[in-house]
Structures are given as C-alpha cells and as structure tokens.
All heavy atoms as TSV, in Angstrom:
chain	resi	resn	atom	element	x	y	z
A	1	MET	N	N	0.816	-1.169	-0.023
A	1	MET	CA	C	-0.116	0.022	0.005
A	1	MET	C	C	0.873	1.180	-0.002
A	1	MET	O	O	1.744	1.477	0.870
A	1	MET	CB	C	-0.925	0.021	1.211
A	1	MET	CG	C	-1.876	1.141	1.280
A	1	MET	SD	S	-2.916	0.849	2.761
A	1	MET	CE	C	-3.572	2.514	2.866
A	2	ASN	N	N	0.654	2.159	-0.917
A	2	ASN	CA	C	1.455	3.331	-1.063
A	2	ASN	C	C	0.675	4.447	-0.422
A	2	ASN	O	O	-0.417	4.781	-0.910
A	2	ASN	CB	C	1.780	3.579	-2.541
A	2	ASN	CG	C	2.778	4.772	-2.640
A	2	ASN	OD1	O	3.221	5.358	-1.729
A	2	ASN	ND2	N	2.928	5.162	-3.921
A	3	VAL	N	N	1.173	5.075	0.622
A	3	VAL	CA	C	0.477	6.127	1.324
A	3	VAL	C	C	1.293	7.371	1.242
A	3	VAL	O	O	2.544	7.386	1.387
A	3	VAL	CB	C	0.308	5.762	2.871
A	3	VAL	CG1	C	-0.377	6.872	3.535
A	3	VAL	CG2	C	-0.468	4.444	3.003
A	4	SER	N	N	0.618	8.476	0.944
A	4	SER	CA	C	1.274	9.770	0.842
A	4	SER	C	C	0.682	10.660	1.966
A	4	SER	O	O	-0.369	10.692	2.330
A	4	SER	CB	C	1.020	10.462	-0.473
A	4	SER	OG	O	1.566	9.673	-1.518
A	5	TYR	N	N	1.598	11.453	2.561
A	5	TYR	CA	C	1.249	12.439	3.631
A	5	TYR	C	C	1.626	13.776	3.193
A	5	TYR	O	O	2.619	13.992	2.495
A	5	TYR	CB	C	2.032	12.182	4.955
A	5	TYR	CG	C	1.816	10.714	5.450
A	5	TYR	CD1	C	2.723	9.707	5.240
A	5	TYR	CD2	C	0.612	10.431	6.149
A	5	TYR	CE1	C	2.505	8.429	5.695
A	5	TYR	CE2	C	0.329	9.205	6.743
A	5	TYR	CZ	C	1.340	8.232	6.504
A	5	TYR	OH	O	1.062	6.963	6.959
A	6	PHE	N	N	0.804	14.711	3.489
A	6	PHE	CA	C	1.043	16.178	3.047
A	6	PHE	C	C	0.356	17.132	3.929
A	6	PHE	O	O	-0.576	16.816	4.683
A	6	PHE	CB	C	0.545	16.356	1.581
A	6	PHE	CG	C	-0.821	15.877	1.383
A	6	PHE	CD1	C	-1.949	16.724	1.578
A	6	PHE	CD2	C	-1.158	14.554	0.857
A	6	PHE	CE1	C	-3.218	16.309	1.389
A	6	PHE	CE2	C	-2.469	14.173	0.789
A	6	PHE	CZ	C	-3.508	15.013	0.947
A	7	LEU	N	N	0.785	18.318	3.873
A	7	LEU	CA	C	0.092	19.521	4.516
A	7	LEU	C	C	-0.644	20.277	3.426
A	7	LEU	O	O	-0.257	20.202	2.209
A	7	LEU	CB	C	1.137	20.475	5.125
A	7	LEU	CG	C	2.046	19.886	6.160
A	7	LEU	CD1	C	3.037	21.026	6.552
A	7	LEU	CD2	C	1.200	19.633	7.444
A	8	ILE	N	N	-1.802	20.873	3.745
A	8	ILE	CA	C	-2.519	21.649	2.836
A	8	ILE	C	C	-2.480	23.139	3.408
A	8	ILE	O	O	-2.868	23.362	4.559
A	8	ILE	CB	C	-4.009	21.229	2.794
A	8	ILE	CG1	C	-4.145	19.789	2.333
A	8	ILE	CG2	C	-4.813	22.123	1.831
A	8	ILE	CD1	C	-5.520	19.229	2.339
A	9	VAL	N	N	-1.997	24.022	2.494
A	9	VAL	CA	C	-1.854	25.332	2.873
A	9	VAL	C	C	-3.092	26.198	2.948
A	9	VAL	O	O	-3.959	26.061	2.014
A	9	VAL	CB	C	-0.846	26.157	1.925
A	9	VAL	CG1	C	-0.728	27.598	2.276
A	9	VAL	CG2	C	0.411	25.466	1.936
A	10	GLU	N	N	-3.350	26.865	4.067
A	10	GLU	CA	C	-4.562	27.713	4.197
A	10	GLU	C	C	-4.206	29.123	3.912
A	10	GLU	O	O	-4.925	29.786	3.214
A	10	GLU	CB	C	-5.143	27.669	5.615
A	10	GLU	CG	C	-5.893	26.418	5.907
A	10	GLU	CD	C	-7.153	26.334	5.210
A	10	GLU	OE1	O	-7.928	27.465	5.022
A	10	GLU	OE2	O	-7.501	25.313	4.646
A	11	HIS	N	N	-3.027	29.557	4.219
A	11	HIS	CA	C	-2.549	30.898	4.097
A	11	HIS	C	C	-1.093	30.927	4.319
A	11	HIS	O	O	-0.662	30.443	5.330
A	11	HIS	CB	C	-3.151	31.942	4.886
A	11	HIS	CG	C	-2.782	33.300	4.808
A	11	HIS	ND1	N	-3.070	34.082	3.655
A	11	HIS	CD2	C	-2.009	34.018	5.569
A	11	HIS	CE1	C	-2.624	35.262	3.762
A	11	HIS	NE2	N	-1.917	35.275	4.896
A	12	GLY	N	N	-0.248	31.398	3.368
A	12	GLY	CA	C	1.200	31.571	3.646
A	12	GLY	C	C	2.052	31.689	2.436
A	12	GLY	O	O	2.114	30.831	1.581
A	13	THR	N	N	2.513	32.978	2.301
A	13	THR	CA	C	3.354	33.301	1.150
A	13	THR	C	C	4.636	32.416	1.148
A	13	THR	O	O	5.210	32.321	2.223
A	13	THR	CB	C	3.653	34.741	1.136
A	13	THR	OG1	O	2.435	35.543	1.182
A	13	THR	CG2	C	4.427	35.193	-0.006
A	14	PRO	N	N	5.070	31.931	0.188
A	14	PRO	CA	C	4.720	32.088	-1.314
A	14	PRO	C	C	3.743	31.062	-1.810
A	14	PRO	O	O	3.596	30.908	-3.030
A	14	PRO	CB	C	6.141	31.815	-1.949
A	14	PRO	CG	C	6.792	30.793	-1.096
A	14	PRO	CD	C	6.360	31.070	0.263
A	15	PHE	N	N	3.045	30.325	-0.968
A	15	PHE	CA	C	2.164	29.219	-1.415
A	15	PHE	C	C	0.743	29.777	-1.650
A	15	PHE	O	O	0.347	30.628	-1.033
A	15	PHE	CB	C	2.090	28.184	-0.355
A	15	PHE	CG	C	3.403	27.460	-0.137
A	15	PHE	CD1	C	4.259	27.946	1.021
A	15	PHE	CD2	C	3.927	26.523	-0.945
A	15	PHE	CE1	C	5.448	27.300	1.180
A	15	PHE	CE2	C	5.194	25.885	-0.759
A	15	PHE	CZ	C	5.899	26.332	0.308
A	16	GLU	N	N	0.085	29.150	-2.516
A	16	GLU	CA	C	-1.350	29.507	-2.824
A	16	GLU	C	C	-2.214	28.772	-1.852
A	16	GLU	O	O	-1.875	27.599	-1.436
A	16	GLU	CB	C	-1.711	29.028	-4.271
A	16	GLU	CG	C	-0.891	29.739	-5.357
A	16	GLU	CD	C	-1.510	31.093	-5.634
A	16	GLU	OE1	O	-2.781	31.267	-5.515
A	16	GLU	OE2	O	-0.716	31.992	-6.078
A	17	LYS	N	N	-3.396	29.215	-1.556
A	17	LYS	CA	C	-4.386	28.513	-0.712
A	17	LYS	C	C	-4.745	27.304	-1.391
A	17	LYS	O	O	-4.978	27.210	-2.522
A	17	LYS	CB	C	-5.579	29.397	-0.570
A	17	LYS	CG	C	-6.602	28.730	0.452
A	17	LYS	CD	C	-7.825	29.580	0.562
A	17	LYS	CE	C	-8.883	28.644	1.295
A	17	LYS	NZ	N	-9.078	29.187	2.701
A	18	GLY	N	N	-4.634	26.203	-0.633
A	18	GLY	CA	C	-4.990	24.829	-1.128
A	18	GLY	C	C	-3.776	24.085	-1.723
A	18	GLY	O	O	-3.961	22.960	-2.085
A	19	ALA	N	N	-2.605	24.718	-1.680
A	19	ALA	CA	C	-1.441	24.016	-2.202
A	19	ALA	C	C	-1.059	22.853	-1.262
A	19	ALA	O	O	-1.305	22.842	-0.077
A	19	ALA	CB	C	-0.249	24.950	-2.185
A	20	PHE	N	N	-0.632	21.681	-1.856
A	20	PHE	CA	C	-0.205	20.472	-1.134
A	20	PHE	C	C	1.259	20.547	-0.965
A	20	PHE	O	O	2.053	20.782	-1.948
A	20	PHE	CB	C	-0.605	19.277	-1.909
A	20	PHE	CG	C	-2.106	18.938	-1.932
A	20	PHE	CD1	C	-2.922	19.687	-2.838
A	20	PHE	CD2	C	-2.568	18.005	-1.087
A	20	PHE	CE1	C	-4.201	19.337	-2.841
A	20	PHE	CE2	C	-3.867	17.742	-1.108
A	20	PHE	CZ	C	-4.806	18.369	-1.996
A	21	ILE	N	N	1.778	20.332	0.284
A	21	ILE	CA	C	3.193	20.169	0.609
A	21	ILE	C	C	3.476	18.823	1.125
A	21	ILE	O	O	2.904	18.444	2.140
A	21	ILE	CB	C	3.565	21.285	1.619
A	21	ILE	CG1	C	3.325	22.687	1.116
A	21	ILE	CG2	C	5.104	21.104	1.985
A	21	ILE	CD1	C	3.666	23.685	2.195
A	22	PRO	N	N	4.152	18.012	0.256
A	22	PRO	CA	C	4.421	16.649	0.725
A	22	PRO	C	C	5.248	16.542	1.813
A	22	PRO	O	O	6.133	17.278	1.970
A	22	PRO	CB	C	5.024	15.996	-0.635
A	22	PRO	CG	C	5.576	17.144	-1.267
A	22	PRO	CD	C	4.768	18.381	-0.962
A	23	LEU	N	N	4.918	15.605	2.687
A	23	LEU	CA	C	5.820	15.230	3.895
A	23	LEU	C	C	6.426	13.929	3.434
A	23	LEU	O	O	6.058	12.861	3.860
A	23	LEU	CB	C	4.911	15.084	5.101
A	23	LEU	CG	C	4.155	16.344	5.517
A	23	LEU	CD1	C	3.312	15.993	6.700
A	23	LEU	CD2	C	5.102	17.491	5.880
A	24	ASP	N	N	7.546	14.077	2.631
A	24	ASP	CA	C	8.120	12.911	2.030
A	24	ASP	C	C	9.497	12.498	2.601
A	24	ASP	O	O	10.181	11.701	2.042
A	24	ASP	CB	C	8.180	13.112	0.439
A	24	ASP	CG	C	8.931	14.423	0.096
A	24	ASP	OD1	O	9.355	15.060	1.013
A	24	ASP	OD2	O	8.918	14.674	-1.079
A	25	THR	N	N	9.913	13.161	3.678
A	25	THR	CA	C	11.131	12.825	4.376
A	25	THR	C	C	10.799	12.575	5.775
A	25	THR	O	O	9.789	13.146	6.327
A	25	THR	CB	C	12.234	13.790	4.106
A	25	THR	OG1	O	11.755	15.136	4.707
A	25	THR	CG2	C	12.549	14.040	2.695
A	26	PRO	N	N	11.651	11.807	6.609
A	26	PRO	CA	C	11.232	11.591	7.935
A	26	PRO	C	C	11.388	12.826	8.930
A	26	PRO	O	O	10.853	12.821	9.978
A	26	PRO	CB	C	12.338	10.498	8.349
A	26	PRO	CG	C	13.131	10.204	7.234
A	26	PRO	CD	C	12.710	11.086	6.054
A	27	ASN	N	N	12.112	13.833	8.413
A	27	ASN	CA	C	12.282	15.089	9.220
A	27	ASN	C	C	12.241	16.243	8.388
A	27	ASN	O	O	12.956	16.432	7.436
A	27	ASN	CB	C	13.639	14.919	9.964
A	27	ASN	CG	C	13.857	16.105	10.964
A	27	ASN	OD1	O	12.951	16.345	11.655
A	27	ASN	ND2	N	15.018	16.618	10.964
A	28	ILE	N	N	11.276	17.242	8.693
A	28	ILE	CA	C	11.092	18.398	7.831
A	28	ILE	C	C	11.035	19.614	8.766
A	28	ILE	O	O	10.333	19.666	9.833
A	28	ILE	CB	C	9.715	18.334	7.058
A	28	ILE	CG1	C	9.853	17.165	6.108
A	28	ILE	CG2	C	9.431	19.641	6.369
A	28	ILE	CD1	C	8.561	16.902	5.360
A	29	ILE	N	N	11.850	20.652	8.411
A	29	ILE	CA	C	11.816	21.861	9.156
A	29	ILE	C	C	11.186	22.897	8.410
A	29	ILE	O	O	11.533	23.096	7.183
A	29	ILE	CB	C	13.262	22.305	9.523
A	29	ILE	CG1	C	13.992	21.229	10.494
A	29	ILE	CG2	C	13.214	23.710	10.171
A	29	ILE	CD1	C	15.463	21.503	10.758
A	30	ILE	N	N	10.162	23.566	9.084
A	30	ILE	CA	C	9.480	24.743	8.371
A	30	ILE	C	C	9.949	25.970	9.110
A	30	ILE	O	O	10.043	26.038	10.289
A	30	ILE	CB	C	7.972	24.526	8.642
A	30	ILE	CG1	C	7.435	23.136	7.890
A	30	ILE	CG2	C	7.184	25.777	8.181
A	30	ILE	CD1	C	6.049	22.870	8.205
A	31	GLY	N	N	10.153	26.990	8.254
A	31	GLY	CA	C	10.622	28.247	8.883
A	31	GLY	C	C	10.737	29.334	7.807
A	31	GLY	O	O	10.216	29.294	6.736
A	32	ARG	N	N	11.609	30.255	8.197
A	32	ARG	CA	C	11.852	31.462	7.295
A	32	ARG	C	C	13.364	31.406	6.921
A	32	ARG	O	O	14.205	31.210	7.782
A	32	ARG	CB	C	11.548	32.738	8.027
A	32	ARG	CG	C	11.714	33.973	7.177
A	32	ARG	CD	C	10.996	35.231	8.002
A	32	ARG	NE	N	11.291	35.294	9.388
A	32	ARG	CZ	C	12.382	35.944	9.934
A	32	ARG	NH1	N	13.140	36.564	9.261
A	32	ARG	NH2	N	12.424	35.904	11.275
A	33	GLU	N	N	13.624	31.805	5.668
A	33	GLU	CA	C	15.012	31.784	5.165
A	33	GLU	C	C	15.851	32.939	5.818
A	33	GLU	O	O	15.332	33.992	6.010
A	33	GLU	CB	C	15.014	31.905	3.674
A	33	GLU	CG	C	16.379	31.863	3.029
A	33	GLU	CD	C	16.265	31.788	1.567
A	33	GLU	OE1	O	15.299	32.195	0.910
A	33	GLU	OE2	O	17.279	31.404	0.905
A	34	GLY	N	N	17.079	32.585	6.100
A	34	GLY	CA	C	17.978	33.595	6.665
A	34	GLY	C	C	19.253	33.699	5.775
A	34	GLY	O	O	19.232	33.087	4.756
A	35	LYS	N	N	20.204	34.484	6.234
A	35	LYS	CA	C	21.404	34.639	5.386
A	35	LYS	C	C	22.128	33.394	5.117
A	35	LYS	O	O	22.603	33.072	4.018
A	35	LYS	CB	C	22.377	35.709	6.122
A	35	LYS	CG	C	21.863	37.028	6.051
A	35	LYS	CD	C	22.901	38.021	6.697
A	35	LYS	CE	C	22.274	39.448	6.763
A	35	LYS	NZ	N	23.169	40.334	7.465
A	36	ASN	N	N	22.260	32.533	6.203
A	36	ASN	CA	C	22.979	31.305	6.063
A	36	ASN	C	C	22.138	30.052	6.373
A	36	ASN	O	O	22.622	28.958	6.817
A	36	ASN	CB	C	24.215	31.283	7.062
A	36	ASN	CG	C	25.212	32.403	6.774
A	36	ASN	OD1	O	25.500	32.582	5.684
A	36	ASN	ND2	N	25.659	33.098	7.748
A	37	TRP	N	N	20.729	30.234	6.194
A	37	TRP	CA	C	19.896	29.144	6.568
A	37	TRP	C	C	18.727	29.062	5.540
A	37	TRP	O	O	18.098	30.106	5.236
A	37	TRP	CB	C	19.406	29.390	7.932
A	37	TRP	CG	C	18.169	28.594	8.252
A	37	TRP	CD1	C	16.918	29.035	8.489
A	37	TRP	CD2	C	18.162	27.116	8.526
A	37	TRP	NE1	N	16.043	27.930	8.712
A	37	TRP	CE2	C	16.869	26.812	8.875
A	37	TRP	CE3	C	19.174	26.231	8.653
A	37	TRP	CZ2	C	16.479	25.498	9.105
A	37	TRP	CZ3	C	18.790	24.858	8.997
A	37	TRP	CH2	C	17.431	24.592	9.191
A	38	ARG	N	N	18.391	27.893	5.162
A	38	ARG	CA	C	17.189	27.653	4.350
A	38	ARG	C	C	16.529	26.401	4.801
A	38	ARG	O	O	17.064	25.336	4.716
A	38	ARG	CB	C	17.558	27.607	2.890
A	38	ARG	CG	C	16.289	27.276	1.993
A	38	ARG	CD	C	16.428	27.804	0.584
A	38	ARG	NE	N	15.311	27.493	-0.222
A	38	ARG	CZ	C	14.269	28.240	-0.360
A	38	ARG	NH1	N	14.216	29.378	0.278
A	38	ARG	NH2	N	13.232	27.888	-1.057
A	39	PRO	N	N	15.270	26.592	5.368
A	39	PRO	CA	C	14.588	25.416	5.877
A	39	PRO	C	C	14.051	24.560	4.704
A	39	PRO	O	O	14.079	24.944	3.553
A	39	PRO	CB	C	13.467	26.017	6.623
A	39	PRO	CG	C	13.178	27.314	6.005
A	39	PRO	CD	C	14.534	27.798	5.533
A	40	ASP	N	N	13.549	23.323	5.017
A	40	ASP	CA	C	12.949	22.455	3.968
A	40	ASP	C	C	11.754	23.146	3.357
A	40	ASP	O	O	11.597	23.015	2.102
A	40	ASP	CB	C	12.657	21.093	4.639
A	40	ASP	CG	C	13.822	20.409	5.214
A	40	ASP	OD1	O	14.859	20.351	4.579
A	40	ASP	OD2	O	13.750	20.032	6.434
A	41	ILE	N	N	10.945	23.743	4.148
A	41	ILE	CA	C	9.747	24.395	3.678
A	41	ILE	C	C	9.810	25.841	4.153
A	41	ILE	O	O	9.918	26.057	5.428
A	41	ILE	CB	C	8.435	23.741	4.204
A	41	ILE	CG1	C	8.332	22.311	3.661
A	41	ILE	CG2	C	7.227	24.557	3.710
A	41	ILE	CD1	C	7.293	21.511	4.256
A	42	CYS	N	N	9.843	26.784	3.347
A	42	CYS	CA	C	10.169	28.194	3.606
A	42	CYS	C	C	8.917	29.089	3.362
A	42	CYS	O	O	8.380	29.055	2.319
A	42	CYS	CB	C	11.293	28.638	2.773
A	42	CYS	SG	S	11.884	30.258	3.039
A	43	PHE	N	N	8.550	29.830	4.447
A	43	PHE	CA	C	7.588	30.853	4.404
A	43	PHE	C	C	8.155	32.162	4.466
A	43	PHE	O	O	9.030	32.467	5.206
A	43	PHE	CB	C	6.504	30.617	5.489
A	43	PHE	CG	C	5.572	29.471	5.247
A	43	PHE	CD1	C	5.942	28.219	5.812
A	43	PHE	CD2	C	4.343	29.711	4.592
A	43	PHE	CE1	C	5.111	27.111	5.476
A	43	PHE	CE2	C	3.576	28.572	4.283
A	43	PHE	CZ	C	3.872	27.351	4.737
A	44	ASN	N	N	7.601	33.147	3.714
A	44	ASN	CA	C	8.106	34.603	3.677
A	44	ASN	C	C	7.189	35.484	4.614
A	44	ASN	O	O	6.368	36.054	4.134
A	44	ASN	CB	C	8.104	35.166	2.274
A	44	ASN	CG	C	8.950	34.312	1.367
A	44	ASN	OD1	O	9.898	33.706	1.699
A	44	ASN	ND2	N	8.641	34.287	0.032
A	45	ASN	N	N	7.476	35.288	5.896
A	45	ASN	CA	C	6.643	36.113	6.858
A	45	ASN	C	C	7.498	36.340	8.049
A	45	ASN	O	O	8.096	35.476	8.578
A	45	ASN	CB	C	5.451	35.179	7.211
A	45	ASN	CG	C	4.463	35.964	8.112
A	45	ASN	OD1	O	4.783	36.626	9.060
A	45	ASN	ND2	N	3.191	35.961	7.707
A	46	ILE	N	N	7.491	37.600	8.506
A	46	ILE	CA	C	8.324	37.992	9.649
A	46	ILE	C	C	7.935	37.360	10.965
A	46	ILE	O	O	8.629	37.336	11.977
A	46	ILE	CB	C	8.473	39.520	9.788
A	46	ILE	CG1	C	7.139	40.142	10.065
A	46	ILE	CG2	C	9.176	40.154	8.614
A	46	ILE	CD1	C	7.138	41.624	10.526
A	47	PHE	N	N	6.660	36.866	10.945
A	47	PHE	CA	C	6.166	36.241	12.130
A	47	PHE	C	C	6.470	34.746	12.292
A	47	PHE	O	O	6.141	34.086	13.197
A	47	PHE	CB	C	4.606	36.453	12.281
A	47	PHE	CG	C	4.196	37.893	12.400
A	47	PHE	CD1	C	3.739	38.540	11.388
A	47	PHE	CD2	C	4.447	38.615	13.593
A	47	PHE	CE1	C	3.368	39.946	11.451
A	47	PHE	CE2	C	4.157	39.918	13.755
A	47	PHE	CZ	C	3.651	40.585	12.632
A	48	VAL	N	N	7.180	34.240	11.214
A	48	VAL	CA	C	7.532	32.852	11.176
A	48	VAL	C	C	9.090	32.905	11.502
A	48	VAL	O	O	9.920	33.629	10.900
A	48	VAL	CB	C	7.363	32.215	9.798
A	48	VAL	CG1	C	8.005	30.843	9.746
A	48	VAL	CG2	C	5.896	32.152	9.508
A	49	SER	N	N	9.446	32.080	12.588
A	49	SER	CA	C	10.945	32.133	12.947
A	49	SER	C	C	11.675	31.297	11.986
A	49	SER	O	O	11.149	30.538	11.185
A	49	SER	CB	C	11.007	31.591	14.341
A	49	SER	OG	O	10.613	30.305	14.438
A	50	ARG	N	N	13.003	31.469	12.044
A	50	ARG	CA	C	13.830	30.747	11.102
A	50	ARG	C	C	13.662	29.218	11.123
A	50	ARG	O	O	13.590	28.615	10.119
A	50	ARG	CB	C	15.396	31.124	11.332
A	50	ARG	CG	C	15.563	32.625	11.115
A	50	ARG	CD	C	16.873	32.915	10.408
A	50	ARG	NE	N	17.244	34.303	10.336
A	50	ARG	CZ	C	16.539	35.304	9.953
A	50	ARG	NH1	N	15.260	35.189	9.814
A	50	ARG	NH2	N	17.067	36.550	9.850
A	51	LYS	N	N	13.662	28.674	12.316
A	51	LYS	CA	C	13.405	27.288	12.544
A	51	LYS	C	C	12.120	27.197	13.301
A	51	LYS	O	O	12.148	26.953	14.578
A	51	LYS	CB	C	14.526	26.600	13.229
A	51	LYS	CG	C	15.833	26.577	12.416
A	51	LYS	CD	C	16.934	25.942	13.135
A	51	LYS	CE	C	18.224	25.968	12.297
A	51	LYS	NZ	N	19.367	25.401	13.001
A	52	HIS	N	N	10.975	27.391	12.674
A	52	HIS	CA	C	9.660	27.555	13.389
A	52	HIS	C	C	9.123	26.242	13.937
A	52	HIS	O	O	8.716	26.228	15.074
A	52	HIS	CB	C	8.710	28.213	12.423
A	52	HIS	CG	C	7.512	28.786	13.013
A	52	HIS	ND1	N	7.631	30.067	13.678
A	52	HIS	CD2	C	6.253	28.370	13.140
A	52	HIS	CE1	C	6.379	30.260	14.133
A	52	HIS	NE2	N	5.529	29.267	13.832
A	53	ILE	N	N	9.173	25.181	13.142
A	53	ILE	CA	C	8.689	23.920	13.621
A	53	ILE	C	C	9.419	22.788	12.896
A	53	ILE	O	O	9.746	22.910	11.775
A	53	ILE	CB	C	7.163	23.842	13.370
A	53	ILE	CG1	C	6.576	22.638	14.129
A	53	ILE	CG2	C	6.793	23.791	11.896
A	53	ILE	CD1	C	5.082	22.725	14.342
A	54	ASN	N	N	9.528	21.661	13.608
A	54	ASN	CA	C	10.216	20.507	13.066
A	54	ASN	C	C	9.133	19.354	13.099
A	54	ASN	O	O	8.485	19.139	14.119
A	54	ASN	CB	C	11.337	20.074	13.966
A	54	ASN	CG	C	12.131	18.944	13.364
A	54	ASN	OD1	O	11.767	18.406	12.299
A	54	ASN	ND2	N	13.080	18.402	14.063
A	55	ILE	N	N	8.761	18.849	11.907
A	55	ILE	CA	C	7.830	17.734	11.898
A	55	ILE	C	C	8.618	16.568	11.562
A	55	ILE	O	O	9.406	16.437	10.559
A	55	ILE	CB	C	6.795	18.033	10.704
A	55	ILE	CG1	C	5.987	19.341	10.999
A	55	ILE	CG2	C	5.880	16.807	10.573
A	55	ILE	CD1	C	5.118	19.731	9.851
A	56	TYR	N	N	8.462	15.481	12.349
A	56	TYR	CA	C	9.139	14.291	12.040
A	56	TYR	C	C	8.174	13.067	12.237
A	56	TYR	O	O	7.220	13.140	12.827
A	56	TYR	CB	C	10.453	14.034	12.954
A	56	TYR	CG	C	10.089	13.999	14.511
A	56	TYR	CD1	C	9.995	12.698	15.116
A	56	TYR	CD2	C	9.889	15.094	15.234
A	56	TYR	CE1	C	9.750	12.579	16.408
A	56	TYR	CE2	C	9.647	15.022	16.576
A	56	TYR	CZ	C	9.560	13.780	17.208
A	56	TYR	OH	O	9.268	13.664	18.514
A	57	GLN	N	N	8.615	12.029	11.529
A	57	GLN	CA	C	7.770	10.748	11.373
A	57	GLN	C	C	8.392	9.618	11.970
A	57	GLN	O	O	9.642	9.332	11.753
A	57	GLN	CB	C	7.432	10.615	9.898
A	57	GLN	CG	C	6.558	9.457	9.690
A	57	GLN	CD	C	6.229	9.148	8.235
A	57	GLN	OE1	O	5.627	8.156	7.850
A	57	GLN	NE2	N	6.810	9.985	7.323
A	58	ILE	N	N	7.630	8.844	12.736
A	58	ILE	CA	C	8.180	7.529	13.268
A	58	ILE	C	C	7.039	6.529	13.079
A	58	ILE	O	O	5.922	6.708	13.581
A	58	ILE	CB	C	8.553	7.664	14.845
A	58	ILE	CG1	C	9.750	8.675	14.993
A	58	ILE	CG2	C	8.943	6.282	15.282
A	58	ILE	CD1	C	10.041	8.839	16.448
A	59	ASN	N	N	7.267	5.624	12.325
A	59	ASN	CA	C	6.337	4.460	12.108
A	59	ASN	C	C	4.911	4.934	11.645
A	59	ASN	O	O	3.868	4.575	12.164
A	59	ASN	CB	C	6.176	3.583	13.315
A	59	ASN	CG	C	7.495	2.855	13.622
A	59	ASN	OD1	O	8.268	2.430	12.680
A	59	ASN	ND2	N	7.766	2.648	14.801
A	60	GLY	N	N	4.867	5.942	10.745
A	60	GLY	CA	C	3.677	6.465	10.209
A	60	GLY	C	C	2.834	7.478	11.139
A	60	GLY	O	O	1.797	7.924	10.842
A	61	GLN	N	N	3.505	7.804	12.307
A	61	GLN	CA	C	3.020	8.754	13.159
A	61	GLN	C	C	3.850	10.035	13.071
A	61	GLN	O	O	5.023	10.003	13.030
A	61	GLN	CB	C	2.982	8.339	14.628
A	61	GLN	CG	C	1.999	7.235	14.862
A	61	GLN	CD	C	1.868	6.840	16.286
A	61	GLN	OE1	O	2.884	6.911	17.005
A	61	GLN	NE2	N	0.685	6.595	16.845
A	62	PHE	N	N	3.150	11.274	13.107
A	62	PHE	CA	C	3.791	12.472	12.972
A	62	PHE	C	C	3.857	13.223	14.256
A	62	PHE	O	O	2.874	13.169	15.058
A	62	PHE	CB	C	3.143	13.392	11.873
A	62	PHE	CG	C	3.416	12.921	10.495
A	62	PHE	CD1	C	2.604	11.976	9.944
A	62	PHE	CD2	C	4.485	13.359	9.754
A	62	PHE	CE1	C	2.772	11.528	8.678
A	62	PHE	CE2	C	4.718	12.896	8.507
A	62	PHE	CZ	C	3.832	11.939	7.934
A	63	PHE	N	N	5.029	13.830	14.520
A	63	PHE	CA	C	5.241	14.595	15.759
A	63	PHE	C	C	5.841	15.858	15.425
A	63	PHE	O	O	6.527	16.132	14.463
A	63	PHE	CB	C	6.268	13.820	16.664
A	63	PHE	CG	C	5.793	12.511	17.085
A	63	PHE	CD1	C	6.188	11.371	16.320
A	63	PHE	CD2	C	5.034	12.271	18.182
A	63	PHE	CE1	C	5.752	10.073	16.622
A	63	PHE	CE2	C	4.553	11.021	18.504
A	63	PHE	CZ	C	4.997	9.865	17.744
A	64	MET	N	N	5.519	16.963	16.258
A	64	MET	CA	C	5.930	18.356	15.979
A	64	MET	C	C	6.582	18.880	17.249
A	64	MET	O	O	6.105	18.570	18.308
A	64	MET	CB	C	4.792	19.225	15.543
A	64	MET	CG	C	4.155	18.776	14.316
A	64	MET	SD	S	2.764	19.909	13.712
A	64	MET	CE	C	1.648	19.739	14.981
A	65	TYR	N	N	7.609	19.607	17.024
A	65	TYR	CA	C	8.211	20.360	18.245
A	65	TYR	C	C	8.863	21.538	17.722
A	65	TYR	O	O	9.134	21.742	16.495
A	65	TYR	CB	C	9.110	19.552	18.973
A	65	TYR	CG	C	10.422	19.112	18.405
A	65	TYR	CD1	C	11.541	20.058	18.501
A	65	TYR	CD2	C	10.580	17.977	17.674
A	65	TYR	CE1	C	12.748	19.678	17.940
A	65	TYR	CE2	C	11.790	17.671	17.114
A	65	TYR	CZ	C	12.836	18.404	17.258
A	65	TYR	OH	O	14.132	18.090	16.592
C-alpha cells in the first residue's frame, strides 16, 4: 500500500491557498530563510521564525516540536 502524507496550505506566502506540501522525508523543518539558513519548507513572513517547527515521522505517526 502506497500512502502519501502532506500539508494543505490555508494561508502563507509564497504558497497558494490549497497547495499541497508533501511530507516525504522523515524530518522536515518549516521556517523562514535567513542569510546562512534555508529550511526544507520556507515561508516569507516575519512572524515565522527561522526554525519555526520540526515535523518528524516515526512508524507512520507524525510529531511536531
């Protein structure tokens, strides 16, 4: 059985509302790009920190910190 996991964007530049973001690696960092840093998923918003959230997967379960 092939299962895909993804996030659906409600609001967040540069993504369109309804965009699908695949969760295709065991560890994904969402944040804002800096001079020497680029997260896996990047939002252009001053209210998003550089390393805003880490989503990781263990045995098909997702955890965030």
